[in-house]
ChimeraX commands (.cxc) that place a marker at each C-alpha (Angstrom):
marker #1 position 32.02,-44.22,18.77 radius 0.5
marker #1 position 29.85,-47.06,18.13 radius 0.5
marker #1 position 28.25,-48.67,21.12 radius 0.5
marker #1 position 26.41,-51.94,21.42 radius 0.5
marker #1 position 22.84,-51.58,23.24 radius 0.5
marker #1 position 24.32,-52.82,26.27 radius 0.5
marker #1 position 27.07,-50.42,26.47 radius 0.5
marker #1 position 24.71,-47.78,25.53 radius 0.5
marker #1 position 22.88,-48.51,28.41 radius 0.5
marker #1 position 25.65,-48.53,30.89 radius 0.5
marker #1 position 27.05,-45.37,29.13 radius 0.5
marker #1 position 23.84,-43.80,29.93 radius 0.5
marker #1 position 23.31,-44.74,33.30 radius 0.5
marker #1 position 26.49,-43.91,34.26 radius 0.5
marker #1 position 27.04,-40.57,32.96 radius 0.5
marker #1 position 22.96,-39.04,32.45 radius 0.5
marker #1 position 20.83,-40.74,34.66 radius 0.5
marker #1 position 22.76,-40.99,38.09 radius 0.5
marker #1 position 23.63,-37.54,38.47 radius 0.5
marker #1 position 19.67,-36.65,37.83 radius 0.5
marker #1 position 18.58,-38.15,41.14 radius 0.5
marker #1 position 17.88,-35.30,43.19 radius 0.5
marker #1 position 15.91,-34.26,39.92 radius 0.5
marker #1 position 13.34,-37.27,40.05 radius 0.5
marker #1 position 11.32,-35.84,43.32 radius 0.5
marker #1 position 10.88,-32.48,41.55 radius 0.5
marker #1 position 7.51,-31.05,39.91 radius 0.5
marker #1 position 7.98,-31.72,36.00 radius 0.5
marker #1 position 6.30,-29.76,33.23 radius 0.5
marker #1 position 3.39,-30.98,31.46 radius 0.5
marker #1 position 5.71,-31.00,28.44 radius 0.5
marker #1 position 8.15,-33.11,27.16 radius 0.5
marker #1 position 11.98,-31.47,26.01 radius 0.5
marker #1 position 13.46,-30.13,28.67 radius 0.5
marker #1 position 17.32,-30.25,28.69 radius 0.5
marker #1 position 18.18,-32.18,31.69 radius 0.5
marker #1 position 22.05,-32.75,30.57 radius 0.5
marker #1 position 24.44,-32.51,27.62 radius 0.5
marker #1 position 28.30,-33.23,26.57 radius 0.5
marker #1 position 30.15,-31.78,23.86 radius 0.5
marker #1 position 28.85,-29.90,20.98 radius 0.5
marker #1 position 25.26,-30.10,20.91 radius 0.5
marker #1 position 23.11,-27.81,18.76 radius 0.5
marker #1 position 19.63,-26.88,18.23 radius 0.5
marker #1 position 17.69,-25.13,15.71 radius 0.5
marker #1 position 14.63,-23.02,16.85 radius 0.5
marker #1 position 11.39,-23.80,15.23 radius 0.5
marker #1 position 11.34,-19.92,14.70 radius 0.5
marker #1 position 14.67,-19.92,13.00 radius 0.5
marker #1 position 15.59,-23.17,10.96 radius 0.5
marker #1 position 18.93,-21.60,9.57 radius 0.5
marker #1 position 20.81,-20.78,12.68 radius 0.5
marker #1 position 21.96,-23.32,14.92 radius 0.5
marker #1 position 22.62,-22.26,18.42 radius 0.5
marker #1 position 24.30,-23.93,21.10 radius 0.5
marker #1 position 22.29,-25.86,23.79 radius 0.5
marker #1 position 22.08,-24.82,27.14 radius 0.5
marker #1 position 21.08,-26.85,30.36 radius 0.5
marker #1 position 17.33,-26.39,31.52 radius 0.5
marker #1 position 16.33,-25.06,27.95 radius 0.5
marker #1 position 12.59,-25.93,27.14 radius 0.5
marker #1 position 12.60,-27.39,23.34 radius 0.5
marker #1 position 9.24,-26.61,21.47 radius 0.5
marker #1 position 7.82,-28.50,18.47 radius 0.5
marker #1 position 9.83,-28.57,15.51 radius 0.5
marker #1 position 12.81,-27.72,16.96 radius 0.5
marker #1 position 16.11,-29.74,16.14 radius 0.5
marker #1 position 18.81,-31.16,18.14 radius 0.5
marker #1 position 21.93,-31.47,16.40 radius 0.5
marker #1 position 25.00,-33.49,18.06 radius 0.5
marker #1 position 28.80,-33.50,17.02 radius 0.5
marker #1 position 31.04,-36.29,16.96 radius 0.5
marker #1 position 31.41,-36.40,20.79 radius 0.5
marker #1 position 28.31,-34.63,21.76 radius 0.5
marker #1 position 24.95,-36.05,23.56 radius 0.5
marker #1 position 21.72,-34.88,25.45 radius 0.5
marker #1 position 19.69,-35.74,27.75 radius 0.5
marker #1 position 16.09,-34.73,27.73 radius 0.5
marker #1 position 13.05,-35.41,30.09 radius 0.5
marker #1 position 9.80,-36.70,28.54 radius 0.5
marker #1 position 7.87,-37.43,31.74 radius 0.5
marker #1 position 8.40,-37.64,35.01 radius 0.5
marker #1 position 11.28,-39.83,35.65 radius 0.5
marker #1 position 11.67,-40.92,31.95 radius 0.5
marker #1 position 14.15,-39.45,29.33 radius 0.5
marker #1 position 15.60,-39.38,26.08 radius 0.5
marker #1 position 19.07,-39.90,25.61 radius 0.5
marker #1 position 20.43,-38.54,21.89 radius 0.5
marker #1 position 23.80,-39.96,21.21 radius 0.5
marker #1 position 26.42,-38.87,19.20 radius 0.5
marker #1 position 26.22,-37.45,15.40 radius 0.5
marker #1 position 22.74,-37.69,15.57 radius 0.5
marker #1 position 20.06,-35.33,14.20 radius 0.5
marker #1 position 16.72,-35.33,15.80 radius 0.5
marker #1 position 13.59,-32.94,15.20 radius 0.5
marker #1 position 11.07,-32.76,17.98 radius 0.5
marker #1 position 7.58,-33.07,16.62 radius 0.5
marker #1 position 5.28,-33.00,19.68 radius 0.5
marker #1 position 6.26,-32.09,23.03 radius 0.5
marker #1 position 2.69,-33.08,24.42 radius 0.5
marker #1 position 2.92,-35.32,27.00 radius 0.5
marker #1 position 0.42,-37.86,25.88 radius 0.5
marker #1 position 1.16,-37.70,22.00 radius 0.5
marker #1 position 5.29,-37.20,22.20 radius 0.5
marker #1 position 6.66,-37.44,18.50 radius 0.5
marker #1 position 10.18,-37.34,17.49 radius 0.5
marker #1 position 12.00,-37.53,13.96 radius 0.5
marker #1 position 15.38,-39.39,14.00 radius 0.5
marker #1 position 16.86,-38.76,10.80 radius 0.5
marker #1 position 20.27,-40.01,11.66 radius 0.5
marker #1 position 22.20,-41.45,14.75 radius 0.5
marker #1 position 21.43,-43.14,17.72 radius 0.5
marker #1 position 18.52,-42.38,20.74 radius 0.5
marker #1 position 18.01,-44.14,23.74 radius 0.5
marker #1 position 14.48,-44.00,25.82 radius 0.5
marker #1 position 14.21,-44.60,29.56 radius 0.5
marker #1 position 10.22,-44.53,30.02 radius 0.5
marker #1 position 8.94,-45.34,33.55 radius 0.5
marker #1 position 5.37,-45.36,32.33 radius 0.5
marker #1 position 3.23,-43.70,29.91 radius 0.5
marker #1 position -0.44,-42.42,31.00 radius 0.5
marker #1 position -3.43,-44.57,29.66 radius 0.5
marker #1 position -4.01,-43.89,26.09 radius 0.5
marker #1 position -0.59,-41.64,25.39 radius 0.5
marker #1 position 2.06,-42.92,23.01 radius 0.5
marker #1 position 5.44,-41.72,21.87 radius 0.5
marker #1 position 5.93,-42.04,18.22 radius 0.5
marker #1 position 9.60,-42.48,16.57 radius 0.5
marker #1 position 9.62,-41.37,12.99 radius 0.5
marker #1 position 12.45,-42.92,11.18 radius 0.5
marker #1 position 13.19,-42.90,7.10 radius 0.5
marker #1 position 11.83,-46.36,7.05 radius 0.5
marker #1 position 8.73,-45.99,9.16 radius 0.5
marker #1 position 7.05,-44.94,12.54 radius 0.5
marker #1 position 7.47,-46.84,15.83 radius 0.5
marker #1 position 5.39,-46.48,18.76 radius 0.5
marker #1 position 5.53,-47.03,22.14 radius 0.5
marker #1 position 2.81,-47.30,24.26 radius 0.5
marker #1 position 4.17,-48.66,27.65 radius 0.5
marker #1 position 6.62,-48.05,30.12 radius 0.5
marker #1 position 10.37,-49.55,28.98 radius 0.5
marker #1 position 13.89,-49.70,27.90 radius 0.5
marker #1 position 14.47,-49.11,23.83 radius 0.5
marker #1 position 17.08,-48.34,21.81 radius 0.5
marker #1 position 16.82,-46.67,18.38 radius 0.5
marker #1 position 19.81,-46.06,15.74 radius 0.5
marker #1 position 19.44,-44.83,12.04 radius 0.5
marker #1 position 22.53,-45.89,10.08 radius 0.5
marker #1 position 23.95,-44.12,7.08 radius 0.5
marker #1 position 21.23,-44.42,4.06 radius 0.5
marker #1 position 18.63,-44.41,6.54 radius 0.5
marker #1 position 18.54,-47.99,7.57 radius 0.5
marker #1 position 17.17,-48.33,10.94 radius 0.5
marker #1 position 17.59,-51.00,13.85 radius 0.5
marker #1 position 15.51,-51.26,17.27 radius 0.5
marker #1 position 16.24,-52.90,20.23 radius 0.5
marker #1 position 13.43,-53.50,22.78 radius 0.5
marker #1 position 15.22,-54.17,26.59 radius 0.5
marker #1 position 12.25,-54.03,28.18 radius 0.5
marker #1 position 8.30,-52.87,26.92 radius 0.5
marker #1 position 6.97,-52.87,23.48 radius 0.5
marker #1 position 7.50,-51.28,20.38 radius 0.5
marker #1 position 4.86,-51.33,17.62 radius 0.5
marker #1 position 4.88,-50.65,14.19 radius 0.5
marker #1 position 2.59,-51.55,10.80 radius 0.5
marker #1 position 4.71,-53.88,8.28 radius 0.5
marker #1 position 4.49,-53.75,4.68 radius 0.5
marker #1 position 1.45,-55.37,4.54 radius 0.5
marker #1 position -0.34,-53.10,6.90 radius 0.5
marker #1 position -0.24,-55.65,9.92 radius 0.5
marker #1 position 0.53,-54.36,13.30 radius 0.5
marker #1 position 3.78,-56.31,14.39 radius 0.5
marker #1 position 4.50,-55.97,18.43 radius 0.5
marker #1 position 8.41,-56.28,19.38 radius 0.5
marker #1 position 8.65,-57.21,23.03 radius 0.5
marker #1 position 11.34,-57.19,25.54 radius 0.5
marker #1 position 14.96,-58.61,24.60 radius 0.5
marker #1 position 13.75,-58.15,20.69 radius 0.5
marker #1 position 16.04,-56.67,17.89 radius 0.5
marker #1 position 13.72,-55.61,14.39 radius 0.5
marker #1 position 15.77,-53.99,11.49 radius 0.5
marker #1 position 14.12,-51.89,8.70 radius 0.5
marker #1 position 15.56,-50.95,5.56 radius 0.5
marker #1 position 14.83,-47.35,3.73 radius 0.5
marker #1 position 13.24,-48.13,0.31 radius 0.5
marker #1 position 14.58,-46.13,-2.49 radius 0.5
marker #1 position 12.17,-43.55,-4.16 radius 0.5
marker #1 position 12.02,-42.82,-7.58 radius 0.5
marker #1 position 13.64,-39.63,-7.16 radius 0.5
marker #1 position 16.91,-41.36,-5.37 radius 0.5
marker link #1:1,2 radius 0.2
marker link #1:2,3 radius 0.2
marker link #1:3,4 radius 0.2
marker link #1:4,5 radius 0.2
marker link #1:5,6 radius 0.2
marker link #1:6,7 radius 0.2
marker link #1:7,8 radius 0.2
marker link #1:8,9 radius 0.2
marker link #1:9,10 radius 0.2
marker link #1:10,11 radius 0.2
marker link #1:11,12 radius 0.2
marker link #1:12,13 radius 0.2
marker link #1:13,14 radius 0.2
marker link #1:14,15 radius 0.2
marker link #1:15,16 radius 0.2
marker link #1:16,17 radius 0.2
marker link #1:17,18 radius 0.2
marker link #1:18,19 radius 0.2
marker link #1:19,20 radius 0.2
marker link #1:20,21 radius 0.2
marker link #1:21,22 radius 0.2
marker link #1:22,23 radius 0.2
marker link #1:23,24 radius 0.2
marker link #1:24,25 radius 0.2
marker link #1:25,26 radius 0.2
marker link #1:26,27 radius 0.2
marker link #1:27,28 radius 0.2
marker link #1:28,29 radius 0.2
marker link #1:29,30 radius 0.2
marker link #1:30,31 radius 0.2
marker link #1:31,32 radius 0.2
marker link #1:32,33 radius 0.2
marker link #1:33,34 radius 0.2
marker link #1:34,35 radius 0.2
marker link #1:35,36 radius 0.2
marker link #1:36,37 radius 0.2
marker link #1:37,38 radius 0.2
marker link #1:38,39 radius 0.2
marker link #1:39,40 radius 0.2
marker link #1:40,41 radius 0.2
marker link #1:41,42 radius 0.2
marker link #1:42,43 radius 0.2
marker link #1:43,44 radius 0.2
marker link #1:44,45 radius 0.2
marker link #1:45,46 radius 0.2
marker link #1:46,47 radius 0.2
marker link #1:47,48 radius 0.2
marker link #1:48,49 radius 0.2
marker link #1:49,50 radius 0.2
marker link #1:50,51 radius 0.2
marker link #1:51,52 radius 0.2
marker link #1:52,53 radius 0.2
marker link #1:53,54 radius 0.2
marker link #1:54,55 radius 0.2
marker link #1:55,56 radius 0.2
marker link #1:56,57 radius 0.2
marker link #1:57,58 radius 0.2
marker link #1:58,59 radius 0.2
marker link #1:59,60 radius 0.2
marker link #1:60,61 radius 0.2
marker link #1:61,62 radius 0.2
marker link #1:62,63 radius 0.2
marker link #1:63,64 radius 0.2
marker link #1:64,65 radius 0.2
marker link #1:65,66 radius 0.2
marker link #1:66,67 radius 0.2
marker link #1:67,68 radius 0.2
marker link #1:68,69 radius 0.2
marker link #1:69,70 radius 0.2
marker link #1:70,71 radius 0.2
marker link #1:71,72 radius 0.2
marker link #1:72,73 radius 0.2
marker link #1:73,74 radius 0.2
marker link #1:74,75 radius 0.2
marker link #1:75,76 radius 0.2
marker link #1:76,77 radius 0.2
marker link #1:77,78 radius 0.2
marker link #1:78,79 radius 0.2
marker link #1:79,80 radius 0.2
marker link #1:80,81 radius 0.2
marker link #1:81,82 radius 0.2
marker link #1:82,83 radius 0.2
marker link #1:83,84 radius 0.2
marker link #1:84,85 radius 0.2
marker link #1:85,86 radius 0.2
marker link #1:86,87 radius 0.2
marker link #1:87,88 radius 0.2
marker link #1:88,89 radius 0.2
marker link #1:89,90 radius 0.2
marker link #1:90,91 radius 0.2
marker link #1:91,92 radius 0.2
marker link #1:92,93 radius 0.2
marker link #1:93,94 radius 0.2
marker link #1:94,95 radius 0.2
marker link #1:95,96 radius 0.2
marker link #1:96,97 radius 0.2
marker link #1:97,98 radius 0.2
marker link #1:98,99 radius 0.2
marker link #1:99,100 radius 0.2
marker link #1:100,101 radius 0.2
marker link #1:101,102 radius 0.2
marker link #1:102,103 radius 0.2
marker link #1:103,104 radius 0.2
marker link #1:104,105 radius 0.2
marker link #1:105,106 radius 0.2
marker link #1:106,107 radius 0.2
marker link #1:107,108 radius 0.2
marker link #1:108,109 radius 0.2
marker link #1:109,110 radius 0.2
marker link #1:110,111 radius 0.2
marker link #1:111,112 radius 0.2
marker link #1:112,113 radius 0.2
marker link #1:113,114 radius 0.2
marker link #1:114,115 radius 0.2
marker link #1:115,116 radius 0.2
marker link #1:116,117 radius 0.2
marker link #1:117,118 radius 0.2
marker link #1:118,119 radius 0.2
marker link #1:119,120 radius 0.2
marker link #1:120,121 radius 0.2
marker link #1:121,122 radius 0.2
marker link #1:122,123 radius 0.2
marker link #1:123,124 radius 0.2
marker link #1:124,125 radius 0.2
marker link #1:125,126 radius 0.2
marker link #1:126,127 radius 0.2
marker link #1:127,128 radius 0.2
marker link #1:128,129 radius 0.2
marker link #1:129,130 radius 0.2
marker link #1:130,131 radius 0.2
marker link #1:131,132 radius 0.2
marker link #1:132,133 radius 0.2
marker link #1:133,134 radius 0.2
marker link #1:134,135 radius 0.2
marker link #1:135,136 radius 0.2
marker link #1:136,137 radius 0.2
marker link #1:137,138 radius 0.2
marker link #1:138,139 radius 0.2
marker link #1:139,140 radius 0.2
marker link #1:140,141 radius 0.2
marker link #1:141,142 radius 0.2
marker link #1:142,143 radius 0.2
marker link #1:143,144 radius 0.2
marker link #1:144,145 radius 0.2
marker link #1:145,146 radius 0.2
marker link #1:146,147 radius 0.2
marker link #1:147,148 radius 0.2
marker link #1:148,149 radius 0.2
marker link #1:149,150 radius 0.2
marker link #1:150,151 radius 0.2
marker link #1:151,152 radius 0.2
marker link #1:152,153 radius 0.2
marker link #1:153,154 radius 0.2
marker link #1:154,155 radius 0.2
marker link #1:155,156 radius 0.2
marker link #1:156,157 radius 0.2
marker link #1:157,158 radius 0.2
marker link #1:158,159 radius 0.2
marker link #1:159,160 radius 0.2
marker link #1:160,161 radius 0.2
marker link #1:161,162 radius 0.2
marker link #1:162,163 radius 0.2
marker link #1:163,164 radius 0.2
marker link #1:164,165 radius 0.2
marker link #1:165,166 radius 0.2
marker link #1:166,167 radius 0.2
marker link #1:167,168 radius 0.2
marker link #1:168,169 radius 0.2
marker link #1:169,170 radius 0.2
marker link #1:170,171 radius 0.2
marker link #1:171,172 radius 0.2
marker link #1:172,173 radius 0.2
marker link #1:173,174 radius 0.2
marker link #1:174,175 radius 0.2
marker link #1:175,176 radius 0.2
marker link #1:176,177 radius 0.2
marker link #1:177,178 radius 0.2
marker link #1:178,179 radius 0.2
marker link #1:179,180 radius 0.2
marker link #1:180,181 radius 0.2
marker link #1:181,182 radius 0.2
marker link #1:182,183 radius 0.2
marker link #1:183,184 radius 0.2
marker link #1:184,185 radius 0.2
marker link #1:185,186 radius 0.2
marker link #1:186,187 radius 0.2
marker link #1:187,188 radius 0.2
marker link #1:188,189 radius 0.2
marker link #1:189,190 radius 0.2
view
């Protein structure tokens, strides 16, 4: 199922965020990566046993180097910090690099994610590593990142700002209503 950014937002809000309204006022962990909801086939590989994929369960706490794998009709919703969430769409492969709230980091090998970030503490950031490069978020907003076959990446900023370094090493800021596409460069081994 391929969704356009606006459809993806409506889907994420309807099926995952509205049912979580009672959760918003509760005390939240000092780490990102608690599974709030999921549907369909969603598996994870624990950082201590990368060989076996286990079924994901609600309220599981994921750790650094754990991996989430969603099936063709699977999706998952993880909490990042109070009132901030990471939605992982179908047919995705996402590794959780860092769960500390001041330096969250996710590695997206394939698939589509949607981030709803209410706010980040001063100096905190969220990094999204994709095959072509690293995107960083330093302020609240709504974001969509899709890594397609072959690693080509599309990032949409519905609100907020995404930063990245271009091929010349210059910092580029993508703001509200903008999209950027990245092409994975071939290596000598490919």
